[in-house]
C-alpha positions in Angstrom: -25.3 -18.9 -53.6 -26.1 -22.0 -55.5 -23.7 -23.2 -58.3 -24.9 -23.5 -61.9 -24.9 -27.3 -61.5 -27.1 -27.0 -58.4 -29.4 -24.6 -60.1 -29.8 -27.0 -63.0 -30.4 -30.0 -60.9 -32.9 -28.2 -58.7 -34.8 -26.9 -61.7 -34.9 -30.4 -63.2 -36.2 -32.0 -60.0 -39.0 -29.4 -59.5 -40.1 -29.5 -63.2 -40.2 -33.3 -63.1 -42.0 -33.5 -59.7 -44.6 -31.0 -60.8 -45.7 -33.3 -63.6 -45.0 -36.8 -62.0 -45.8 -36.3 -58.3 -43.1 -39.0 -57.7 -39.8 -38.5 -55.9 -36.9 -37.8 -58.3 -33.8 -39.9 -58.1 -30.2 -39.1 -59.3 -30.3 -42.0 -61.9 -33.4 -40.6 -63.6 -31.8 -37.2 -63.8 -28.6 -38.5 -65.2 -30.5 -40.1 -68.1 -31.8 -36.8 -69.3 -30.2 -35.4 -72.5 -29.8 -31.9 -71.0 -27.9 -33.1 -67.9 -24.3 -34.1 -68.5 -23.3 -35.2 -65.0 -23.0 -38.6 -63.5 -25.4 -40.2 -61.1 -22.9 -40.0 -58.3 -22.2 -36.3 -58.9 -25.9 -35.6 -59.0 -26.6 -37.6 -55.9 -24.0 -35.5 -54.0 -25.5 -32.2 -55.2 -28.9 -33.4 -54.2 -27.6 -34.1 -50.7 -26.2 -30.6 -50.6 -29.5 -29.1 -51.8 -31.3 -31.0 -49.1 -28.9 -29.7 -46.4 -29.5 -26.2 -47.7 -33.3 -26.8 -47.3 -34.3 -26.8 -51.0 -35.1 -30.5 -51.2 -36.6 -33.0 -48.9 -36.1 -36.8 -48.7 -39.2 -39.1 -48.6 -39.3 -42.2 -46.4 -40.5 -44.5 -49.2 -37.8 -43.7 -51.8 -34.2 -42.6 -52.2 -35.4 -39.8 -54.4 -36.0 -36.2 -53.4 -39.0 -33.8 -53.6 -38.9 -30.0 -53.4 -39.4 -28.3 -50.1 -41.5 -25.1 -49.8 -38.2 -23.2 -49.8 -37.3 -24.9 -53.0 -40.6 -24.0 -54.6 -40.1 -20.3 -53.5 -36.6 -20.2 -55.0 -37.9 -21.8 -58.2 -40.8 -19.3 -58.6 -38.5 -16.3 -57.8 -35.4 -17.3 -59.8 -35.8 -20.4 -62.0 -39.2 -20.5 -63.5 -39.2 -20.3 -67.3 -42.0 -18.5 -69.2 -44.8 -20.7 -70.3 -46.2 -20.5 -73.8 -50.0 -21.1 -73.8 -51.3 -23.2 -76.6 -53.1 -21.5 -79.5 -56.2 -23.4 -78.5 -56.2 -22.2 -74.9 -55.7 -18.5 -76.1 -58.5 -18.8 -78.6 -60.8 -20.2 -75.9 -60.1 -17.3 -73.6 -60.5 -14.7 -76.4 -63.7 -16.3 -77.7 -65.3 -15.8 -74.3 -64.5 -12.2 -74.2 -65.5 -11.8 -77.8 -69.2 -12.8 -77.1 -70.0 -9.3 -75.9 -71.8 -10.6 -72.8 -73.9 -7.9 -71.2 -73.5 -9.0 -67.6 -70.1 -8.9 -66.0 -71.1 -11.7 -63.6 -71.5 -14.1 -66.6 -67.9 -13.3 -67.7 -66.6 -13.9 -64.2 -68.4 -17.2 -63.9 -67.1 -18.4 -67.3 -63.6 -17.2 -66.5 -63.6 -19.2 -63.3 -64.8 -22.3 -65.2 -62.2 -21.9 -67.9 -59.4 -21.5 -65.4 -60.4 -24.7 -63.5 -60.8 -26.7 -66.7 -57.5 -25.6 -68.2 -55.5 -26.4 -65.0 -57.5 -29.0 -63.0 -57.1 -26.7 -60.0 -59.7 -24.8 -58.0 -60.4 -21.3 -59.3 -61.6 -18.5 -57.1 -62.5 -15.0 -58.5 -63.2 -12.0 -56.2 -65.5 -9.8 -58.2 -67.2 -6.5 -57.2 -71.0 -6.5 -57.5 -70.9 -3.0 -58.9 -72.9 -3.4 -62.1 -76.1 -4.7 -60.5 -76.0 -2.7 -57.2 -77.6 0.7 -56.9 -78.0 3.0 -53.8 -81.7 3.0 -52.7 -81.5 4.9 -49.5 -79.0 6.4 -47.1 -79.5 7.1 -43.4 -77.1 8.6 -40.9 -77.6 7.8 -37.2 -75.5 9.7 -34.7 -74.2 7.3 -32.0 -72.9 10.2 -29.8 -71.4 13.6 -30.3 -68.4 12.3 -32.1 -69.4 9.2 -34.1 -72.2 8.0 -36.3 -73.2 5.0 -38.4 -74.2 5.2 -42.0 -76.9 2.8 -43.2 -76.8 2.1 -46.9 -79.6 0.1 -48.5 -79.2 -1.1 -52.1 -81.8 -2.1 -54.7 -80.7 -5.7 -54.2 -81.8 -5.7 -50.6 -78.2 -5.5 -49.2 -77.9 -3.4 -46.0 -74.5 -2.2 -45.0 -73.5 -0.3 -41.8 -70.4 1.9 -41.8 -69.2 3.6 -38.7 -67.2 6.8 -38.9 -66.2 9.9 -36.9 -68.3 13.1 -37.1 -66.2 16.2 -37.6 -66.4 18.5 -34.5 -67.3 21.5 -36.7 -70.6 19.9 -38.0 -73.8 20.4 -36.1 -76.9 18.2 -36.5 -78.6 20.6 -39.0 -75.6 20.4 -41.4 -75.8 16.6 -41.1 -79.5 16.6 -41.9 -79.1 18.8 -44.9 -76.3 16.7 -46.3 -78.3 13.5 -45.9 -81.3 15.1 -47.7 -79.1 16.2 -50.6 -77.5 12.7 -50.9 -80.8 10.9 -50.9 -82.2 13.2 -53.5 -79.3 13.0 -55.9 -77.9 9.5 -55.3 -81.0 7.4 -55.2 -80.8 4.8 -58.0 -77.1 5.6 -58.9 -74.9 2.5 -59.3 -72.5 2.1 -56.3 -69.4 2.4 -58.5 -70.7 5.8 -59.9 -71.4 7.4 -56.5 -68.1 9.3 -56.5 -68.6 10.5 -60.1 -72.2 11.7 -59.3 -71.0 13.5 -56.1 -68.2 15.3 -58.0 -70.5 16.4 -60.9 -73.7 17.4 -59.0 -73.6 17.0 -55.2 -70.5 19.1 -54.6 -72.2 22.2 -56.0 -75.2 21.8 -53.8 -73.1 21.3 -50.7 -71.1 24.4 -51.4 -74.4 26.3 -51.7 -76.3 24.9 -48.7 -73.7 24.0 -46.1 -71.6 26.3 -44.0 -68.5 24.1 -43.9 -68.1 22.5 -47.2 -64.7 20.8 -46.7 -65.7 19.1 -43.4 -69.0 18.1 -45.0 -67.2 16.6 -48.0 -64.8 14.7 -45.7 -67.9 13.4 -43.8 -69.5 12.1 -47.0 -66.2 10.3 -48.0 -66.1 8.6 -44.6 -69.8 7.6 -44.8 -69.9 6.3 -48.4 -66.6 5.2 -49.6 -65.3 2.1 -47.9 -64.7 -1.2 -49.7 -67.1 -2.1 -52.4 -69.5 -5.1 -52.0 -67.8 -8.3 -53.2 -68.6 -11.8 -54.2 -66.7 -15.0 -54.6 -67.0 -17.1 -57.8 -65.6 -20.6 -57.3 -65.2 -23.3 -59.9 -63.5 -26.7 -59.8 -64.0 -27.3 -56.1 -63.6 -31.1 -56.5 -60.5 -30.8 -58.6 -58.3 -30.8 -55.5 -59.5 -34.4 -54.9 -57.8 -35.5 -58.2 -54.4 -34.5 -56.8 -52.4 -37.3 -55.1 -51.5 -35.0 -52.1 -55.2 -34.8 -51.1 -56.3 -38.4 -50.5 -56.9 -37.6 -46.8 -60.6 -37.0 -46.5 -60.2 -34.9 -43.4 -57.7 -32.6 -45.1 -60.1 -32.2 -48.1 -63.0 -31.5 -45.9 -61.1 -28.8 -44.0 -60.0 -27.2 -47.3 -63.6 -27.3 -48.7 -64.8 -25.7 -45.6 -62.2 -22.9 -45.8 -63.1 -22.1 -49.4 -66.8 -21.8 -48.5 -66.0 -19.1 -45.8 -66.3 -16.0 -47.9 -65.5 -13.7 -45.0 -62.1 -15.2 -44.6 -61.2 -15.8 -48.3 -62.4 -12.4 -49.7 -60.1 -10.4 -47.4 -57.2 -12.7 -48.2 -57.6 -12.2 -52.0 -58.4 -8.5 -51.6 -55.1 -7.9 -49.7 -52.9 -9.2 -52.6 -50.7 -6.6 -54.4 -51.2 -5.6 -58.0 -49.9 -8.1 -60.6 -49.3 -11.8 -60.0 -48.6 -13.1 -56.6 -47.6 -16.6 -55.5 -48.2 -17.7 -51.9 -46.7 -21.1 -51.1 -47.6 -23.6 -48.4 -47.2 -22.2 -45.0 -47.0 -18.7 -46.4 -50.9 -19.0 -46.5 -52.7 -17.4 -43.6 -55.5 -19.9 -43.5 -54.5 -23.2 -41.7 -56.4 -25.5 -44.1 -54.4 -24.0 -47.1 -50.9 -24.8 -45.6 -50.5 -27.7 -48.0 -51.5 -25.6 -51.0 -50.2 -22.8 -53.2 -52.4 -19.8 -54.1 -51.6 -17.8 -57.2 -53.4 -14.6 -57.7 -53.6 -11.8 -60.3 -55.5 -8.6 -60.0 -57.8 -7.0 -62.6 -58.1 -3.3 -62.5 -60.0 -0.2 -63.7 -57.2 2.2 -64.5 -55.0 2.2 -61.4 -57.9 1.0 -59.1 -57.9 -2.5 -58.0 -61.3 -4.0 -58.8 -60.9 -7.7 -58.1 -58.7 -10.8 -57.9 -58.3 -14.0 -59.9 -56.9 -16.9 -58.0 -56.0 -20.6 -58.5 -55.7 -22.9 -55.6 -53.8 -26.2 -55.9 -51.1 -28.3 -54.3 -47.6 -26.8 -53.7 -46.7 -29.1 -56.6 -48.5 -26.6 -59.0 -47.5 -26.0 -62.6 -46.5 -22.4 -61.5 -45.3 -21.3 -65.0 -48.5 -22.3 -66.8 -50.7 -20.8 -64.1 -48.9 -17.5 -64.0 -49.2 -17.2 -67.8 -52.9 -18.1 -67.7 -53.5 -15.5 -65.0 -51.6 -12.8 -66.8 -53.7 -13.3 -70.0 -57.0 -13.6 -68.2 -56.5 -10.6 -65.8 -55.6 -8.4 -68.8 -58.7 -9.4 -70.7 -60.9 -8.8 -67.7 -59.4 -5.4 -67.1 -60.1 -4.5 -70.7 -63.7 -5.7 -70.4 -64.2 -3.9 -67.1 -63.0 -0.7 -68.6 -65.3 -1.0 -71.7 -68.3 -1.6 -69.5 -67.5 1.2 -67.2 -67.3 3.6 -70.2 -70.6 2.3 -71.7 -72.7 1.6 -68.6 
């Protein structure tokens, strides 16, 4: 358990280092009006905090910098709420007040605003539900126990989903089901498939199939896996403005990782509801081990629809980023809900 004096010194060091990117010495801390301790006392406490793993000593200075453990403690216990400026709030609200018809335009603008306001790289994981409709469905049995569903959308996207065939269903039941689905679901937006099935398809299945429950489970397995997704990235080169990223090879590896949608999308999708902070080596992707990734989910009711993220050095302005993501994710959730109701 850290003492109050250690807590204060740790918070001061991290706050100052976030904004200066320079090692913090005891003399500089002692000159602050909110610190009433001598330089010698502060130096002793800094040594203890280093021994506990919260601080690190650089080779080029007698000052200290936060460790990943220090940042984690700061985020979890010391970080103060950040008050966004009236100008920043107005800029966000103005964007959502434009009544844009395409959700993709809002996502793109949100990514741009985030990167502009923070000078970090913004990444938004957004479902392509508003422009994607089901064009055709095929079910191809692989053997007596499994099959693959082939979904073709109006955008030309073809998706294969493997699933298990219930033992109780014979080929004629499967054929009837596919015919009903193609008749009723063609041209229906992907995100409205479940609603359409509940309102119209279920009645037909009860009427024309012998084992409704197994048939219904079969449809769920064939159609309802994860929604198509897309990454929206803004401020890719912002990372080059950070003093931690002067190594060209490090920057190249990071850029390459950001471009790999198949790796980044699952990483963002796996984040819990609310705001999450992943620091340094907590990141699963090797090229991001020197970064922090802060994410916030936007939702439709209780359903997770996408993720907003900011990627920057471990020396991030955590408080400001968390506040921004809270505001923006709330606005996106409201917008998503309005479009869902009016689409």
